[in-house]
C-alpha positions as a Markdown table, in Angstrom:
| # | Residue | x | y | z |
|---|---|---|---|---|
| 1 | Met | -7.4 | 11.4 | 19.5 |
| 2 | Ser | -11.6 | 11.4 | 19.9 |
| 3 | Glu | -13.6 | 7.8 | 20.2 |
| 4 | His | -16.0 | 8.4 | 17.2 |
| 5 | Gly | -13.6 | 6.8 | 15.0 |
| 6 | Asn | -11.5 | 4.5 | 16.9 |
| 7 | His | -13.0 | 1.4 | 15.6 |
| 8 | Leu | -11.3 | 2.6 | 11.9 |
| 9 | Leu | -7.8 | 3.4 | 13.4 |
| 10 | Pro | -5.2 | 0.5 | 13.2 |
| 11 | Pro | -4.0 | -0.8 | 16.1 |
| 12 | Asp | -0.8 | 0.8 | 18.0 |
| 13 | Trp | 1.5 | -1.8 | 16.4 |
| 14 | Ala | 0.7 | -0.1 | 12.9 |
| 15 | Phe | 1.7 | 3.3 | 14.1 |
| 16 | Glu | 4.9 | 1.8 | 15.6 |
| 17 | Phe | 5.6 | -0.1 | 12.7 |
| 18 | His | 4.9 | 3.0 | 10.1 |
| 19 | Gly | 7.5 | 5.2 | 12.6 |
| 20 | His | 5.2 | 8.4 | 12.9 |
| 21 | Leu | 2.0 | 9.5 | 13.5 |
| 22 | Cys | 0.4 | 11.0 | 10.0 |
| 23 | Pro | -3.3 | 10.8 | 8.3 |
| 24 | Phe | -2.3 | 9.0 | 5.5 |
| 25 | Met | -1.5 | 5.8 | 7.3 |
| 26 | Pro | -5.3 | 5.3 | 8.7 |
| 27 | Leu | -6.8 | 6.6 | 6.0 |
| 28 | Gly | -4.9 | 3.6 | 4.1 |
| 29 | Tyr | -6.0 | 1.4 | 7.1 |
| 30 | Arg | -9.8 | 2.5 | 6.4 |
| 31 | Met | -9.6 | 1.7 | 2.3 |
| 32 | Gly | -7.6 | -1.6 | 2.6 |
| 33 | Arg | -10.7 | -2.5 | 5.5 |
| 34 | Leu | -13.3 | -1.7 | 3.3 |
| 35 | Ala | -12.2 | -3.3 | 0.0 |
| 36 | Ile | -11.8 | -6.6 | 2.2 |
| 37 | Ala | -15.0 | -5.9 | 3.7 |
| 38 | His | -16.4 | -5.7 | 0.0 |
| 39 | Leu | -14.6 | -8.4 | -1.3 |
| 40 | Gly | -16.5 | -10.5 | 1.5 |
| 41 | Val | -12.7 | -11.6 | 2.3 |
| 42 | Ala | -11.0 | -11.9 | 5.7 |
| 43 | Arg | -7.5 | -10.5 | 6.5 |
| 44 | Glu | -5.1 | -12.2 | 4.3 |
| 45 | Arg | -2.7 | -14.7 | 6.2 |
| 46 | Asp | -0.9 | -16.4 | 3.5 |
| 47 | His | -0.8 | -15.2 | -0.4 |
| 48 | Thr | -4.0 | -15.2 | -2.6 |
| 49 | Leu | -5.2 | -11.7 | -1.9 |
| 50 | His | -3.6 | -8.9 | -4.1 |
| 51 | Val | -3.4 | -5.1 | -4.2 |
| 52 | Val | -1.9 | -3.0 | -6.8 |
| 53 | Cys | -1.8 | 0.6 | -6.1 |
| 54 | Glu | -1.7 | 3.8 | -8.1 |
| 55 | Leu | 0.6 | 5.6 | -5.6 |
| 56 | Gly | 4.2 | 6.6 | -7.0 |
| 57 | Glu | 7.5 | 8.3 | -5.3 |
| 58 | Gly | 8.1 | 12.0 | -4.3 |
| 59 | His | 4.6 | 12.3 | -2.7 |
| 60 | Pro | 4.0 | 12.4 | 0.8 |
| 61 | Gln | 0.9 | 10.4 | 0.7 |
| 62 | Thr | 2.1 | 7.2 | -0.3 |
| 63 | Cys | 1.9 | 6.3 | 3.7 |
| 64 | Leu | -1.4 | 5.4 | 2.3 |
| 65 | Met | 0.3 | 2.0 | 1.3 |
| 66 | Asp | 1.1 | 1.1 | 5.2 |
| 67 | Gly | -2.3 | 1.5 | 6.1 |
| 68 | Ile | -3.6 | -0.8 | 3.5 |
| 69 | Gln | -1.0 | -3.7 | 4.2 |
| 70 | Val | -1.9 | -3.4 | 7.8 |
| 71 | Ala | -5.6 | -3.9 | 7.4 |
| 72 | Ala | -5.3 | -6.2 | 4.1 |
| 73 | Gly | -2.7 | -8.3 | 5.3 |
| 74 | Ala | -1.3 | -8.0 | 1.4 |
| 75 | Thr | 2.2 | -7.0 | 2.4 |
| 76 | Tyr | 4.9 | -6.2 | 0.7 |
| 77 | Gly | 7.5 | -9.0 | 2.0 |
| 78 | Lys | 4.4 | -11.7 | 0.9 |
| 79 | Thr | 4.8 | -9.8 | -2.5 |
| 80 | Leu | 1.0 | -9.4 | -1.9 |
| 81 | Ile | 1.3 | -5.6 | -3.1 |
| 82 | Glu | 2.5 | -3.4 | -5.5 |
| 83 | Lys | 2.9 | 0.2 | -7.3 |
| 84 | Thr | 1.7 | 1.0 | -10.9 |
| 85 | Phe | 3.7 | 4.6 | -10.3 |
| 86 | Phe | 0.9 | 6.7 | -11.4 |
| 87 | Gly | 0.9 | 8.7 | -8.9 |
| 88 | Lys | -2.7 | 8.9 | -8.3 |
| 89 | Leu | -4.5 | 7.9 | -4.6 |
| 90 | Ala | -6.2 | 5.0 | -5.5 |
| 91 | Ala | -5.8 | 1.1 | -5.5 |
| 92 | Thr | -7.5 | -2.1 | -6.8 |
| 93 | Phe | -8.1 | -5.5 | -4.3 |
| 94 | Trp | -8.0 | -8.8 | -6.6 |
| 95 | Tyr | -9.5 | -11.7 | -4.8 |
| 96 | Pro | -9.8 | -15.2 | -6.8 |
| 97 | Gly | -13.5 | -15.4 | -7.8 |
| 98 | Lys | -14.1 | -12.3 | -7.0 |
| 99 | Thr | -14.7 | -9.0 | -8.6 |
| 100 | Pro | -11.8 | -6.7 | -8.4 |
| 101 | Val | -12.2 | -3.7 | -6.9 |
| 102 | Arg | -10.8 | 0.3 | -7.1 |
| 103 | Tyr | -11.2 | 2.5 | -4.3 |
| 104 | Ala | -10.3 | 6.1 | -5.1 |
| 105 | Leu | -9.6 | 8.9 | -2.8 |
| 106 | Lys | -12.3 | 11.8 | -4.0 |
| 107 | Ala | -10.7 | 15.4 | -5.4 |
| 108 | Ser | -14.0 | 16.9 | -2.9 |
| 109 | Phe | -12.2 | 15.4 | 0.3 |
| 110 | Leu | -8.5 | 15.7 | -0.9 |
| 111 | Asp | -9.5 | 19.4 | -1.3 |
| 112 | Ala | -11.5 | 19.6 | 2.2 |
| 113 | Phe | -8.6 | 17.0 | 4.4 |
| 114 | Gly | -6.0 | 19.7 | 2.5 |
| 115 | Thr | -7.1 | 22.5 | 4.7 |
| 116 | Gln | -6.0 | 20.8 | 8.0 |
| 117 | Glu | -3.0 | 22.8 | 10.2 |
| 118 | Phe | -1.3 | 19.2 | 9.3 |
| 119 | Phe | -0.4 | 20.1 | 5.5 |
| 120 | Ala | 1.2 | 23.1 | 6.3 |
| 121 | Tyr | 3.8 | 21.3 | 8.2 |
| 122 | Arg | 4.4 | 19.4 | 5.5 |
| 123 | Lys | 4.5 | 21.7 | 2.6 |
| 124 | Arg | 6.8 | 23.8 | 4.9 |
| 125 | Gly | 9.3 | 20.5 | 4.5 |
| 126 | Val | 8.4 | 19.7 | 8.6 |
| 127 | Glu | 8.6 | 15.4 | 8.7 |
| 128 | Pro | 5.2 | 14.2 | 10.5 |
| 129 | Ser | 7.4 | 13.0 | 13.8 |
| 130 | Ala | 7.9 | 17.0 | 14.3 |
| 131 | Ile | 4.5 | 18.2 | 14.3 |
| 132 | Pro | 2.7 | 18.9 | 17.0 |
| 133 | Pro | 0.6 | 15.6 | 18.3 |
| 134 | Glu | -2.7 | 17.8 | 18.6 |
| 135 | Val | -2.6 | 18.9 | 14.9 |
| 136 | Thr | -2.3 | 15.4 | 13.3 |
| 137 | Glu | -4.9 | 14.3 | 15.8 |
| 138 | Lys | -7.1 | 16.7 | 14.4 |
| 139 | Ala | -6.8 | 15.9 | 10.9 |
| 140 | Ile | -6.8 | 12.1 | 12.0 |
| 141 | Asp | -10.3 | 13.0 | 13.6 |
| 142 | Trp | -11.2 | 14.9 | 11.1 |
| 143 | Met | -10.6 | 12.2 | 8.2 |
| 144 | Leu | -12.2 | 10.0 | 10.6 |
| 145 | Ala | -15.6 | 11.6 | 10.8 |
| 146 | Gln | -16.3 | 12.1 | 7.1 |
| 147 | Thr | -18.3 | 9.1 | 5.6 |
| 148 | Asp | -17.4 | 6.5 | 3.5 |
| 149 | Asp | -19.0 | 7.9 | 0.8 |
| 150 | Asp | -17.6 | 11.1 | 1.2 |
| 151 | Val | -14.1 | 9.9 | 1.6 |
| 152 | Phe | -13.9 | 6.7 | -1.5 |
| 153 | Ala | -15.1 | 6.5 | -5.0 |
| 154 | Val | -15.6 | 2.7 | -5.5 |
| 155 | Thr | -15.8 | 1.2 | -8.6 |
| 156 | Glu | -15.8 | -2.8 | -9.1 |
| 157 | Arg | -13.6 | -3.9 | -12.5 |
| 158 | Pro | -14.8 | -7.5 | -14.2 |
| 159 | Asp | -12.0 | -6.2 | -16.7 |
| 160 | Phe | -9.7 | -6.0 | -14.3 |
| 161 | His | -7.3 | -9.5 | -14.7 |
| 162 | Phe | -3.8 | -10.4 | -12.7 |
| 163 | Ala | -2.2 | -13.4 | -12.6 |
| 164 | Pro | 0.0 | -13.5 | -9.2 |
| 165 | Pro | 3.3 | -15.2 | -10.6 |
| 166 | Lys | 3.9 | -18.8 | -9.8 |
| 167 | Gly | 6.0 | -19.3 | -6.4 |
| 168 | Ser | 9.1 | -21.6 | -6.8 |
| 169 | Phe | 11.3 | -22.4 | -4.4 |
| 170 | Asn | 14.2 | -23.3 | -7.8 |
| 171 | Lys | 17.5 | -21.4 | -7.1 |
| 172 | Val | 20.9 | -21.7 | -8.8 |
| 173 | Leu | 24.3 | -20.8 | -7.4 |
| 174 | Cys | 25.8 | -17.5 | -9.6 |
| 175 | Ser | 29.2 | -18.7 | -11.4 |
| 176 | Lys | 30.5 | -15.4 | -11.0 |
| 177 | Cys | 29.5 | -14.1 | -7.4 |
| 178 | Gly | 28.7 | -17.8 | -6.1 |
| 179 | Glu | 25.7 | -16.4 | -4.3 |
| 180 | Tyr | 22.0 | -18.1 | -4.7 |
| 181 | Val | 19.1 | -16.5 | -7.6 |
| 182 | Phe | 16.2 | -17.7 | -7.7 |
| 183 | Glu | 15.5 | -19.6 | -11.2 |
| 184 | Arg | 13.1 | -16.9 | -12.8 |
| 185 | Tyr | 15.8 | -14.2 | -12.1 |
| 186 | Val | 18.4 | -16.2 | -13.7 |
| 187 | Arg | 20.5 | -15.5 | -16.9 |
| 188 | Ile | 23.1 | -17.3 | -19.0 |
| 189 | Gln | 26.4 | -16.2 | -20.0 |
| 190 | Asp | 28.8 | -18.5 | -21.6 |
| 191 | Gly | 26.4 | -21.3 | -20.8 |
| 192 | Lys | 26.8 | -20.2 | -17.6 |
| 193 | Pro | 24.1 | -19.4 | -14.6 |
| 194 | Val | 24.7 | -15.8 | -13.4 |
| 195 | Cys | 22.7 | -13.2 | -11.4 |
| 196 | Ile | 21.3 | -10.0 | -12.9 |
| 197 | Pro | 23.8 | -8.2 | -10.8 |
| 198 | Cys | 26.6 | -10.0 | -12.5 |
| 199 | Ser | 25.4 | -10.2 | -16.0 |
| 200 | Gly | 25.3 | -6.2 | -16.5 |
| 201 | Tyr | 21.8 | -7.0 | -18.2 |
| 202 | Gly | 18.9 | -5.2 | -17.6 |
| 203 | Arg | 16.6 | -6.4 | -15.4 |
């Protein structure tokens, strides 16, 4: 990849974590970096920043989400990122005391981006790891060369409200399977605690 955009590229370990070279993980990284800078916060180390992505399933651009996690530190394992399943390429970044901000990929950018040869391979069902690296790197370089204004629509969302669930270490043994279940997920059957799978209830 060319030198001009390397400051916006994820670290090498992020590509290893993601599993393949593709343009949407770096694009998510760029989005995450810009969003936390807009909020004036550092990359999340603990459990404060939350990201609500409007992504869904069955569209390859969900690689965006891994890049956001790498950049913002709002990881799935820390329960700091979630999907709305709207099937849109946008995310809202929330931090207490800050005005939430939504970053969305502009349609004009996506139309131009979609002309890259990389996407012709993907539409033929070729997995990213099987696409010639020079084709993928060209798409990444093109993305990095676009200005932030060309790529992102940025909207502050003072009306966006988010209430992080309160953490708890309390857990109970399921009376049927004998496995621990955290208390917020306990169901009661015949006066005894059961986990969701054993209960037959919906989540």
